[in-house]
N, C-alpha and C positions, 0 to 999 in steps of 0.2 A: 363296390362303393368307393369312389375316388376320394383322396384326401381333400381335394378342393370342394367337392360336394358336401362332405361332412363339415368342413370349415364354414361354409356358407350356412349350413343348417344349424350349426352351433351358435352362430351369430343370431339367427332367428330365435333360438331358444332364449338367448340373453335378452333380446328385445321383448319377448313374451313375458319374461320374469319382470322386466321393467314395467310393462303394461299392468301386470297383476298388482304390483306395488302402487301403481297410480289408480287402481280401481277400474281399469279399462279391460274388463273381463272378456267381452266379446272379441276384441282384437287379439288378446292373448290366446284364446281358444282357437281362433282361426289360424294363427301362426303355428301353434303346437300341432294341430291336426294336419296341417300341411307338411310339417317335418315328419310326423309319424307315418304319413302315407309312403315315406321312403325308408321306413324301418327295415333293415335287412333281416333275413332269417337267422343268421348268426352274427355275432358281434365280437370283435377282438379288442378286449379291454386293455391288454398289455402284450408286448412282445419284446424280444431281445435280439439285437444285432451287434455282434462283437462284444465290446465291453459297455454297451449302452442299452439301458432298459427304457422303453417307451411306454408310458402309461397315460390313459385318458382320465385324468382326475376331474372332479367336479368343482373343487374349491381349494383354497390354500390350506385349510385344516387337514383335508384328506391327504394333500401332498406332504405336509410336514409329518403327519402320522406315519405315512408310508416310508419316508426317508428315515424317520426315527427307528422304525422296526428293522431296517437294514443294518443299522449299527455302524460304528465308526470304522470298523475293519473292512467293510465292503469297498471294493475298488470300483464298483459299477457306477457309471454315471446315469442319473435318472433324468429323462426328458419328459416334460409335461405336454401331452397332446390334448387337443380339444375333444370334448365329449358332447355328442348331440342326441342320439336316439334314446338311450336309457333315461337321460334327463328329461327329454320331451315327454316320455310316457309318465314319468314321476309327476311332472307338473300338471299334466292333464288329469291324472288321478287326484291331485290336490284340488283342482278346480271342481271336480265332481264331488269330492268330500265336502267342500264348502256348500254345495247345493244339497247335500245329504242324499245324493244319488249314489248310494254305496255299491250297488251292483256294477254300475259303469266304472266307478273308481277302482274296484277290485280288478276289473278286466284290464284296465290300463296298467295298474301296478304289477299284475302278474305278467303282462307282456314285457314290461321293463325288467322285471326280475329274470325272465328267461334270457334276456340279452346280457344282463350283468348279475349273475346269480350270487355273487359274493358281496353285494352291496346291501348293508343292513337297512338303509333308508326304506326300501320297498317293504321289508318285513315289519318294520316299526309302524309304517302307515297302515298295513293290513291289520296289525294288532290293534291299532286305534279304532279301525272300522268295526272289528269284531267286538271290541269293548262297547262301542256305541250301540251295537245290535244286541247287547246283553248276552253275549256268547263268550263267557270267560274261558271256556275250554280251548276254543280255537284262537282266542286272543292270546292266551298264555303260550300256546304252541308257536304262534308267530314270533312273539318276543323271545322265547327260548331259542328258536331257530336263529334269530339275529345274534343272540349271545354265543351261539355255537360256531359262528363264522370264524374262519382263520384270521381274518383281518377286519378290524372295525375301529373307527375313530372314537376318541374319548367321548365326543358329544353324542354319537349314536349309541355308544355303550351305556351312557348314563340314561338316555331315553329308554332303551330296552330294559334296563334294570328297574326303572320306575314303572314302566308299563307292566312288566311281569309281576311286580309286587302288588300293584293295584288289583290285578286279576287273581292273584293268590289270596288276597284278603276276601274277595268275593267268593272264593272257593273254601274259605275257612282255614286256610293254611297260614296262620298268622306269623309263626316263627320264621318260616321260609321268606315270607314277605318282608319281615323286619330285617333279615340278613341282607336281602337285595337292596333295600332302601339305604342301609348303612353303607353298603358298597358304593351305591350311587353317589352318596354324599362325599365319599373320598375323592371322587372325580369332579363333582359339581357341588361344592359345599354351600353354595348360596341358593340351592333349589328350595323354594318355599313349598312346592308340591310334595317333595320328599319329606320335609319336616312336618307338614300338616298330616300326611299319611301316617307317619310314625306316631304322632299324637293320637290319631284316630285308633290305631292299633292298641296303644296303651289304654285308651278308654275302654275298648272292647274287652281287653284282657282283665282290666280291673272289674268291669261289670260281670264278667264270667266268674271271677274269683269270688265276688260278693254273692252271686247266686249260689255258687257251690257251698259257701259257708252257711248261707241261709237254709239250704236244704239238708245240711249235715245233721 
């Protein structure tokens, strides 16, 4: 796959995202499927040449998180290359989630994850799908897998923590859920979802204590 081809395909992905934001879903899907028709069997997310590390970031937050993890003492220069194919798979998955065609969405997300296995976005979306399918075991496994990745942006980390917590509640593991929600609030203190879920856990625990006292 030439750099010029991926550059052109990355531009198509950007256009597709613009169409999604404008509500032009058919145009977005057409562009994304065209890009995905050229998905390689393997994908090189990053590589090093001399003192320069080239990485195919998705956005500025991912870039800043990556550079922050390198630390001040690293002499390595980091160059941002365009990303096309994993992003195209992700956004196709997103479109199918919006239609609640979860089988198709999972297919595209898994394809994207095979290309870029250390990107938490794929696992977080899979966790969401399994949550919607009322499958807390597989949902929790997806979010926990995201949490176990060696590199994850703060945004994706907060999402994974909240997702894991919600499914831990469904599985009756309330203290573990509370711990993850509190951790998520350290990263994203303005999350109304985390706060409401903590309130829900408190209500459940109070109800349980009241029942236990009543049966004593």
